[in-house]
N, C-alpha and C positions, 0 to 999 in steps of 0.2 A: 505493499499500499506507500501511495507516495506523501510528501508531505503535500499540502493544499496550493501550493506557491507552485512545487516545479506540473504539481497536477493539474491546474493554469495556464503556466509555461506548455506543456507538451499539447495539450487544447485548442492552445491558439498558436502551435509550430502547423501541428498537423490541420486547421483549419484553416489558416493563412488570413487569420480576422480575427480579431477579438470581439466581433460584435456577434461572427458565427458561435464560436466558442462559450459568448454569454450566452447564446438562441439555446445550443445543448446539452450548457453544465444547469441551465434553469437559474440566474444569475445575476446579479449588475453586472458591466463594462468598467463601471470603475472598480468596481469588486477588484476584478482582475487587475486591470490596469496596476493599482496600487499595491499588490500581489508581486505582480513582475517587478516591479519600479525595487520596492522590498527585494525583491532577488536579487536584480544587478547590485543593487550598491552590499549587499550580504557578499557576490561572489565578488565583485567590484571587476566586474565585464559589465560589453554591452550585449549580450541576447539576442536583440532584431535590430533590422533595418528597418528603421523608420522610414520609406517612402510612398508618398502617395497614402493611399489607402490599406495597402497593400503590405502588411508585411513580412519581410524576409528573415531566415535566420543569416547572424554573422556567423565566421568560426568557430567563435567563441558557444552561439545558441549551437552548433551540429554535432559540438559536443556535450553539453547538453541532454540532446536530446536525445544521444545512443546513449549517455545514461542511465533518462531515464527509461528506453525499451530495456534495458538491463535489469535495474531494480523491478520493474514489473514483473517481468518475467521470471528475475531466481523467487518474489516474492510468490506468486504461483506454484511453482517447486515445492518452496517452501512452506505452503499454508498443508497443497499434497500427502508434502512428508509427513506434518501433523496430525492428518488427520489419516494416514498409514499407522501411527505409532498406537493412535488414537481405537486401533483396531476397527477403521472404519474400509470397506472395501466400495472407496470413491477413485474419484483420480479422472485422468479424459489425456489419450495419445495420439500425435498427430503424424501418421507412417504417410511416407512417399514411394512408391514402386514404382518400376515400370511394367509393360501392362503383361509382359510371357510371365509373371511369377503370380496372378490372379486367380485364374480359375482353380488349379491345382495345390501351390503350397497357400497363400494366402487364406485362400477361405477356408482351407482343411485345418491351421493352426492359429487360425483367428476364432474358428469354433470352439474348437481347446480353448484357448486363451477364458473363453469367453463362460467355458463350464466352469474354471478355476477362483473368476474378476468379475461376478456380472455385474457389478456396479459401475464398472471403470469402462467410460464410453472410450468407441478408439473412431478415429477422422481422417479416413484413407485417400490420396489426394491420390490419380495412377496418369500418371504422362510420361513422355517420351525421357530417355534418357538424361540428355544436358538439360532438361527442366526441375527432375529428379534433384542433383547435385546443385542446385539453384536454389531448389526450396531448405535442403541442406545448408547449403552454407548462410542462405539470409535470416535461418534462423524461424524459420515456414514447419517444418517437421521438426521431430522427437530424433528419429532415424529412417533411415532408408533401404532399399535394394534398388541398385544402381548393377546397369549392363556395362564390361566394358569397360570398366574404372580406367582412368588414364598412369600409366607407371610413376607418376609423382604427381600428388595430391594432397591436402590440409583434410583430413578426414582421416577419421580412425578407423580401420578394417577387423569387424570382428567373427568376422564369417565369412567362407568363401564355395562356390554350388558352382563345380565346371560344366559350360554349358557350351559347345562346339555348336557356331554354327553350319548350319545345315541348306542343304537345299532341299527344301516343301517343293512337292509337285501329286500330283493326284496321283491315284491308283492305278490308272490305267496312262498313264506318262512315259515316251519313251527309256527314260531314265529312271521310273521307279526302281526298276531290278536293279539298276547299278548298286555295286557297294561301298564306292566312295567315286569322288567327280572332283576331277583339277579341275581351278575356274577357270581359265582359257578356253577350254573343253565346251565350254556355254556359248561362245561367242556367236553374238546371232543371235538370241535369243529371247523370246517377248517374256518379259516381266512385271511383276508388279508390286512396289518395292514402298517399306515405309518413308516418310518425308526423311527432312534434315532435319527429326527435332530426337533421334534415333540413331543411338550412337549406328548401329546395324545398318545406315545408310552410308555413312561415313567409310564405314569399316569393309561395302562395297564397294563404296566410290572411289576408295584410295588403291583396292587391289584391282579394283578393272583399270585402272590409270596405270599400276606398278606395272601389271602384264601385257598393254594394250590389247586387251578383250573388248569391246564394243559391245551394248547390253541395249535394246530395243526396248524402252520403254513407254509401257501402254498405260499406264493407271499409277500412281502415287496416290499415298492414303497417309492418314495421321492416325490410323488405327490399323491394329493385324489382324481384327476379326474379319473389316472388310479387305486385307489383304491375301485372310486364308480362303473367305468364301469363294472372291472369283477365283484363285486358286482352284479349290475341290470343284468347282463347277468349270471349266476350260484347258485350254492347254498351256496358260499363262505358269510362270515356276517365283515364289518367291522367296527372300533367306530367312532365316529364323534359325533357334535352337529350337533343337530334337520336345523339351520342354513346353514351350508354349505354343505343341502343335498334339500332346499328351492323346486327348481326347478324340482327334479328327484320324488319330493314326491308330489308335486303341479300335476305334469302328472300322477303320479298313478303308476312310473319306482318302487318308492322306499319307505319302511318306514320308520319307527325311533321308536322303543322300547323301553323308557328312563330306563336307569339303577337303581335301589331299591338302592343300594350304597350310603351314603352321601359323599363319597370322589370326588365323580363323577359327582353326583347330582346338586353340587353347586360351580362347574367351572362356568369361568365368563371371557367372551374379555375386557382389559381392555385398553386405549385412553390413554399412555404417552411419557414425554418429560424429558427429563436427567437436571436436577435443575441450574445445572452452567448453561447451554445455554440458552445465547436471542433471541429470535427466533426474527423473522423479520417480521415489519407486513403482509405480505404474507402469513409466516409460523401463525402468529396469526387467522389470520381470517378461514385459515381452520382449525387452531384447530376448531375453532366456531360450523364454520360446520359441524364439527363429535361429538361437544357435543348434539351439537340440536337432531343431527339423531339418535343417543345409546340412547336421550334422551326418543325419543321417541320412536323407538321400545320396549325402556326398557317399 
């Protein structure tokens, strides 16, 4: 919980106006102005650049806003910890995940977690690989499941699940009977590709350029379900980890043909957190659940 002066400052910083902040907080604008003036006097620094009607943050104001955001997050973590100490099954955990982990992994282990901790609310954001890393970096989620983590990164990796990239084709496709295939053998194939928010796309574009292998881009999509659906009903192919198409493979609708290139055969899903972020007890419990699940699947 922030002191009143810092609460008023944060609201003005986010809204850009003392009037709008006063309306949102249901207090007089003069009260906010007095608190901010006192705050600046105590800090001996100007936190707002007052040009015209709209206020903008000074460098000191930017630092103060970052401090207020951290303090708010730390207070929420403290409150959840105290609830756990008191024996309450409460709290909230935010997860960012790539789409390929939803059907078999997340749905299964979140169900297991809910049975053990029914009072904990879990919020899942399913986005592309790059967006997952941005959510975690910006503190929007507590933990993340990311595909193809770069060699150098600022995150803490807790577990890894090997996910070799495969060519995904319909059961009747000419490639379906192959045990493996080289990328160069796919020259001029018609493909349905994930868009550039997916790390898969970056890997495919990179190996295509490296091996000078042209692909015929027919469909680009921001969802793996669309890519799988198109491939299932056509002679197009796509590229996914086998895990992302287990249901369709088990049903005999799709086949996964491993790629021979080393860069594509050693990709993986990583369970990661931000080292500077202290996890709540609920988030730590969910992290342990996922680690155990990934070890079992691995």
